[in-house]
MDAnalysis code that builds the backbone (N, CA, C; Angstrom):
import MDAnalysis as mda
import numpy as np

u = mda.Universe.empty(192, n_residues=64, atom_resindex=np.repeat(np.arange(64), 3), trajectory=True)
u.add_TopologyAttr("name", ["N", "CA", "C"] * 64)
u.add_TopologyAttr("resid", np.arange(1, 65))
u.add_TopologyAttr("resname", ["MET", "SER", "ILE", "LYS", "VAL", "ALA", "VAL", "LEU", "GLY", "ALA", "LYS", "GLY", "ARG", "MET", "GLY", "GLY", "GLU", "VAL", "VAL", "ASN", "ALA", "VAL", "ASN", "ALA", "SER", "ASP", "MET", "THR", "LEU", "VAL", "ALA", "GLN", "LEU", "ASP", "LEU", "GLY", "ASP", "SER", "LEU", "ASP", "GLN", "LEU", "VAL", "SER", "VAL", "GLY", "ALA", "GLU", "VAL", "VAL", "VAL", "ASP", "PHE", "THR", "THR", "PRO", "ASP", "SER", "VAL", "MET", "GLY", "ASN", "LEU", "GLU"])
u.atoms.positions = np.array([
    [50.342, 111.692, -70.371],
    [50.864, 112.938, -69.825],
    [51.892, 113.509, -70.788],
    [51.792, 114.769, -71.074],
    [52.658, 115.448, -72.020],
    [53.971, 115.881, -71.362],
    [55.067, 115.751, -72.080],
    [56.378, 116.190, -71.600],
    [56.467, 117.703, -71.751],
    [56.910, 118.388, -70.703],
    [57.045, 119.842, -70.716],
    [58.452, 120.208, -71.197],
    [58.519, 120.907, -72.340],
    [59.787, 121.208, -73.003],
    [60.041, 122.711, -73.031],
    [61.285, 123.098, -72.763],
    [61.736, 124.480, -72.909],
    [62.829, 124.504, -73.970],
    [62.891, 125.594, -74.722],
    [63.902, 125.741, -75.766],
    [64.741, 126.976, -75.477],
    [66.047, 126.774, -75.374],
    [66.988, 127.886, -75.238],
    [67.516, 128.211, -76.630],
    [67.597, 129.492, -76.947],
    [67.994, 129.898, -78.290],
    [66.809, 129.868, -79.243],
    [65.624, 130.082, -78.706],
    [64.385, 129.932, -79.470],
    [64.229, 130.938, -80.601],
    [64.930, 132.068, -80.542],
    [64.800, 133.087, -81.593],
    [65.731, 132.833, -82.771],
    [66.645, 131.887, -82.622],
    [67.554, 131.551, -83.717],
    [66.873, 130.658, -84.749],
    [67.549, 130.453, -85.853],
    [66.981, 129.640, -86.943],
    [66.681, 128.218, -86.490],
    [67.661, 127.553, -85.902],
    [67.452, 126.166, -85.466],
    [66.566, 126.096, -84.227],
    [66.712, 127.035, -83.317],
    [65.847, 127.063, -82.144],
    [64.391, 127.218, -82.536],
    [64.133, 128.033, -83.548],
    [62.781, 128.203, -84.052],
    [62.223, 126.918, -84.636],
    [63.082, 126.145, -85.284],
    [62.647, 124.851, -85.828],
    [62.324, 123.866, -84.710],
    [63.092, 123.920, -83.623],
    [62.798, 123.062, -82.469],
    [61.450, 123.454, -81.868],
    [61.204, 124.751, -81.739],
    [59.917, 125.232, -81.235],
    [58.779, 124.694, -82.106],
    [58.933, 124.791, -83.429],
    [57.914, 124.280, -84.346],
    [57.709, 122.778, -84.173],
    [58.796, 122.042, -84.011],
    [58.704, 120.586, -83.858],
    [57.986, 120.213, -82.566],
    [58.295, 120.920, -81.493],
    [57.629, 120.638, -80.220],
    [56.137, 120.956, -80.342],
    [55.817, 122.088, -80.955],
    [54.414, 122.467, -81.115],
    [53.641, 121.485, -81.989],
    [54.328, 120.826, -82.915],
    [53.673, 119.869, -83.817],
    [53.596, 118.465, -83.217],
    [54.093, 118.296, -82.009],
    [54.122, 116.978, -81.374],
    [53.105, 116.916, -80.240],
    [53.165, 115.827, -79.490],
    [52.295, 115.714, -78.323],
    [52.963, 116.253, -77.056],
    [54.115, 116.924, -77.216],
    [54.798, 117.563, -76.093],
    [54.215, 118.961, -75.887],
    [54.486, 119.543, -74.728],
    [54.005, 120.887, -74.414],
    [55.183, 121.840, -74.313],
    [55.167, 122.893, -75.106],
    [56.202, 123.919, -75.047],
    [55.875, 124.851, -73.886],
    [56.760, 124.901, -72.885],
    [56.493, 125.712, -71.697],
    [57.345, 126.975, -71.632],
    [58.416, 127.043, -72.440],
    [59.256, 128.241, -72.446],
    [60.053, 128.334, -73.741],
    [60.176, 129.567, -74.239],
    [61.004, 129.875, -75.398],
    [61.955, 130.981, -74.959],
    [63.161, 130.623, -74.579],
    [64.093, 131.593, -74.021],
    [65.205, 131.925, -75.001],
    [65.731, 133.135, -74.864],
    [66.840, 133.564, -75.702],
    [67.737, 134.489, -74.893],
    [68.712, 135.054, -75.534],
    [69.704, 135.916, -74.904],
    [69.025, 136.981, -74.046],
    [69.431, 137.048, -72.796],
    [68.891, 138.038, -71.879],
    [67.732, 137.548, -71.038],
    [67.144, 136.408, -71.402],
    [66.044, 135.856, -70.613],
    [66.593, 135.112, -69.398],
    [65.870, 135.153, -68.310],
    [66.293, 134.482, -67.087],
    [66.047, 132.979, -67.170],
    [67.073, 132.212, -66.847],
    [66.929, 130.753, -66.827],
    [66.083, 130.282, -65.645],
    [65.805, 131.176, -64.702],
    [64.943, 130.837, -63.572],
    [63.549, 130.426, -64.055],
    [63.171, 130.898, -65.236],
    [61.871, 130.547, -65.802],
    [61.743, 129.040, -66.013],
    [62.872, 128.366, -66.244],
    [62.827, 126.926, -66.480],
    [62.227, 126.196, -65.289],
    [62.548, 126.669, -64.100],
    [62.018, 126.058, -62.882],
    [60.573, 126.478, -62.670],
    [60.292, 127.761, -62.862],
    [58.946, 128.258, -62.571],
    [57.883, 127.664, -63.495],
    [58.259, 127.289, -64.723],
    [57.288, 126.694, -65.651],
    [57.269, 125.174, -65.574],
    [58.178, 124.597, -64.796],
    [58.190, 123.149, -64.608],
    [58.739, 122.378, -65.793],
    [59.719, 122.949, -66.485],
    [60.313, 122.266, -67.641],
    [60.920, 120.931, -67.214],
    [60.588, 119.891, -67.964],
    [61.139, 118.560, -67.710],
    [62.307, 118.264, -68.647],
    [62.294, 118.908, -69.817],
    [63.342, 118.746, -70.822],
    [63.711, 120.135, -71.327],
    [65.018, 120.379, -71.481],
    [65.484, 121.641, -72.051],
    [66.327, 121.315, -73.275],
    [65.970, 121.912, -74.400],
    [66.741, 121.768, -75.627],
    [67.532, 123.059, -75.791],
    [68.859, 122.948, -75.838],
    [69.727, 124.119, -75.898],
    [70.283, 124.285, -77.311],
    [69.789, 125.297, -78.030],
    [70.312, 125.639, -79.347],
    [70.905, 127.036, -79.308],
    [71.691, 127.294, -78.254],
    [72.406, 128.558, -78.136],
    [73.775, 128.388, -78.779],
    [74.657, 129.343, -78.538],
    [76.015, 129.263, -79.072],
    [76.886, 128.402, -78.163],
    [77.975, 127.856, -78.704],
    [78.872, 127.030, -77.870],
    [79.388, 127.777, -76.636],
    [79.563, 129.090, -76.748],
    [80.054, 129.877, -75.609],
    [79.036, 129.937, -74.469],
    [77.779, 129.744, -74.767],
    [76.713, 129.865, -73.751],
    [76.367, 128.542, -73.071],
    [76.678, 127.441, -73.690],
    [76.195, 126.136, -73.218],
    [76.643, 125.825, -71.797],
    [77.900, 126.006, -71.481],
    [78.384, 125.641, -70.148],
    [77.700, 126.466, -69.064],
    [77.494, 127.745, -69.300],
    [76.779, 128.588, -68.333],
    [75.340, 128.141, -68.162],
    [74.729, 127.712, -69.259],
    [73.346, 127.230, -69.194],
    [73.257, 125.943, -68.390],
    [74.261, 125.084, -68.504],
    [74.266, 123.835, -67.761],
    [74.378, 124.060, -66.256],
    [75.126, 125.065, -65.898],
    [75.302, 125.365, -64.463],
    [74.002, 125.800, -63.875],
])
């Protein structure tokens, strides 16, 4: 069974590299979110793991 992964900050340089790494693995990329995207998508797509490559100012809000 493949792990369902979402990436926050997917449009950034490092977030894009995480997206590439997930796509090159046996994991399934279920969401690529960035500034302005609703975090509600994480639940609707069934993300099991979230990789956060946003800015330090955004991390605490994302955790909530």
